[in-house]
Structure formats: structure tokens, C-alpha cells
N, C-alpha and C positions, 0 to 999 in steps of 0.2 A: 592554479587560481591566482598566483602573486604575478604574473605577466601582465595579467589585465586588471590588477587592483581591485578584485573584487572580494578579497580576504587578507588583513595581514597575520603576521608571525601571531600576534595576542589573540586574534581571533581562534585563530587554530588551537593554541595553547587552551582558551575557556573552554572551546566544543571538544576537545578532545577525547574527556572522559565521556561525554555524554554519546559521542560518535562511535565510542569503543563497545559501549555497552548497546547501542542499537544494532552494531556489527555483529554481536553476540549474540544478540538475540534473533537474530535472522541466521544466521550460521546454523545457532541451534536449532530451531525450527525448521531450517530445511535439512539439516544432516539426521534429525531424530534418532535413531538408537545407537548412530556411532559417537556419539559424543558420552563420555563417562560421567552419568550423571552424579552420583556421588560428589565428586569434586566441585558442582556447581549449586549445592543446596543453599549456598549462603544467598544467592542470588536469584532462585528459583522463580519468586514472586515478581520479581523485576522483570527476567527475562519473558514472561507467561503476558504483562502488563504490556510490553514493549510488542510484542507478536502482536496481540492483539489489537492494540493500536493502529500499528502497520497494516491489517488486515480491514479493519474497520476505516480507515481512511481512505486506502485504496477503493474500497468498496464504494463511501460516500465519493469519491473526487472523478471515478470513471463511471456510476451513475448518471450523476448531475452531468457530466460534460456530454454522456451521449445525449442526454435529453434535451438539452440546451442545443447541441449541435444538429440533431436531428431538427430540432423543433424553429432553429433561423434557418434551417435549408442548406445549410453548412456541408452536412453527411447525411450521403441518401442511402437509409438502410430498408431494402423494399420490406420486411417483415416488418417493421415499424410502422408504416406507411399503411400495411393493411390493418393494420388494429383500429376497431373503431370507436374505444374509449382512450382518454388518456391516464389511466390505471392500467390498463393491458399493456399501453408502451412504457408505464414506468416498471412494471414488471418483469418485460422481454431488457431492459435496460440494466435491471439488477441480475437478472441474471447472465448476462454479458459482463458485468462486474466481478459476478462471482467467480464467472470463467477465468477473468484476470487474477485475479488474486491465487486460483488452484495453482500446485506447482507443475511443469512439464514433466 
């Protein structure tokens, strides 16, 4: 990131703690039982909030993106084209968004 001047050393310093918390929340959510939870009791609420925020944001972004891309004809998904109402199309897009947030 420093080569393209997208961020400076100060930006990394200011965002470092936030990035560490988000990363820890993501790893904690993915690892599940592999992390010894009593060590993280003090930040359990923060981790849960961050995991929920990441999940909700991913669901909203993916659902909105697929609705918009298919609405403008940029993305062609046959099952969406067969739906009679907009609500049915949005529900299919919500299902796709939920699948995107699921772990593989």
C-alpha cells in the first residue's frame, strides 16, 4: 500500500488497533471452538459485535449488488429472470447473500 500512496504510515498506525480487533473477531468466528474463550472474556462483546457487523454488511452489500447488477442487465442469472415479482427476486438475492456469508 505504501508504493501506490494509498495509505501512509500514520494511517496504518491509526487504523492498526481497529484492524487487529476486526481480524481477531473474524478469526475467532471462523475458528470457533479452537480458541480458548476464557482468555477473551473481556472483549467477547466487541468480537460478537464485529462478527455480526461483518455478516450484516456482507449480506446487504451482496444482496444489493446482485439486485442492481441483474436489474441493469450486467449480470444474468436465469433463476432471477424467471421470477414474476421484484420481491421474489430480492428474496433469491438474499439467499445468495446468505450463502456468500456462510463458511466453506
